[in-house]
N, C-alpha and C positions, 0 to 999 in steps of 0.2 A: 092936629097934634098937639096932644102937650107932653110934656119931659116930666116926666116923675124920678123919682129914686126909691128901691130894694135893697135893702142887707137882711140875708138869715143867719143866725147866729146860734148853732146849740150850747146850752148849759151844764154839757154830763153832770152828770151826776145831783145836778139841785133837782129835788121831786117837786111836784105840782104843790104841795104844803107851803113849799118857799118862792113861790110866782108870786105871793101877797107879801111875803116877805121884804125878797127884793121890787115890788111895785112899791112900797110906803118906804124903801130905804132913795131910796132914785130920786120920791117926791120929797122924801123929810128933809136927809142930808146934801143931795145935791143939785135940789131946784129943778131933774128932770121929770116931767109930765110924761104919763106912759099911764097901760092899761095891762090888765090883767086877767083871763079868763079863757069863755069863746066868744067873747067881742060881738056878739048877736050873729054868727055864721058858727052855729054847733054845727049843724051837718057837716061842711067842708071842713073845720079842726079837726073834726073826730076824723074825715078822709084822712087827713095829712099827718097825724097825729093821737096818740091815744093821750096824749096828753094836753092841760090846759096852752095857753100861751101868752109869755109876754108880749106886749106894741110898744113899739117907742117912734113917733112918727118925724119926719124933717120936713122941713121945705125950704125954699127959696131963699126966704132971710133968716138961713140957719148959716151958720159962717164951717169952716173945715174944722176947727179949733174946739167949738162946740158938738159937732158932734164927733171929734175924737176922744174931749173929754167925756159924754156919756159914756164909749167904748171902758174908758179907764177905770170910768165908777164901776160897769159891770164887771171887772176884771179885781176891782178892790172886794168888790160884793161877793161873790164866788168868793174868793180865796177865803175871806170871813165867815162864810157861812160853811163851806168845807174844814177849817179846822175846829171849829163849836162839833162837828161832830167825828172829828177826828180822822177824815178821809183827804185832808187837806194836806199842800206840802209840807215838810217838815223840814229843815235847814240842820 
């Protein structure tokens, strides 16, 4: 048996048109390779959600620090996109 990891995170308030933006930002600004869309699994994705998905894959060669930076990058991007449409947290 092989081991693997899986994490699921919802970005509440981020609509489909934003997934391609997030995909591009993660790649261009943070060096994180990912994919968005139905990922060659449209029936499964449609069964699980009404939206497209964003996939970030990690493997044994990724450190915990690298994985943590992905989640930090996602939080920064989510906040930036939220602030663009006026729904972000205001201090």
